[in-house]
C-alpha angles and dihedrals in degrees: 000000000000126000132172127218123217090260095062094260112142121206113210139150113281117247131210088258090060094060099088088051092044090053089051093042095053097040097088088050091050089046089052088049089239090119137028114247117262125209123213089252090053092049090046093052090049094050092106091064107018113113129199129198105219125194114188090331095314120114107233098167146005145185135176133206112216111196112208095177140320089290103053143025131171133217103227139179094018107172129154122192112250089238091067101030114127091027096101094263095122092045090051092051089049092048089053089052096049090046091054088049089053090048090052090046095239114173101215138013123204136190126199104208147142087222101075093157094057091052093045088054085056092054102267123131141166114289109239096352112226093012109070142015134182114247129196137196115202106216096188142009118253 
């Protein structure tokens, strides 16, 4: 899948040769505690469903779909360069992940985020509002 935004950003599957640039691209987001760190091995394993937003050969965004089972997948590592935020790049990345989940016949896609509003504009919503919530316990500091 490859799509282009109005600003000349192309969303495509990442390749092995993108991994060094991806590590560098996500580093500031990791340093700001907006993303979890990813190793080369993790990125390599996610390649079949890791998307990059490319603008003239530079990575300006990324997102991955991690499929846990036929029931559940997660949008992970969504990051967009500040210079192209607000131009639809994040939405295109999420759409690519959701389309991949549809292709794989996954029942539900989740996103763990501090940007609820953004994901809601992409069609996400709380599952069983008022009934259930996902709870997490952090066992160690990163």
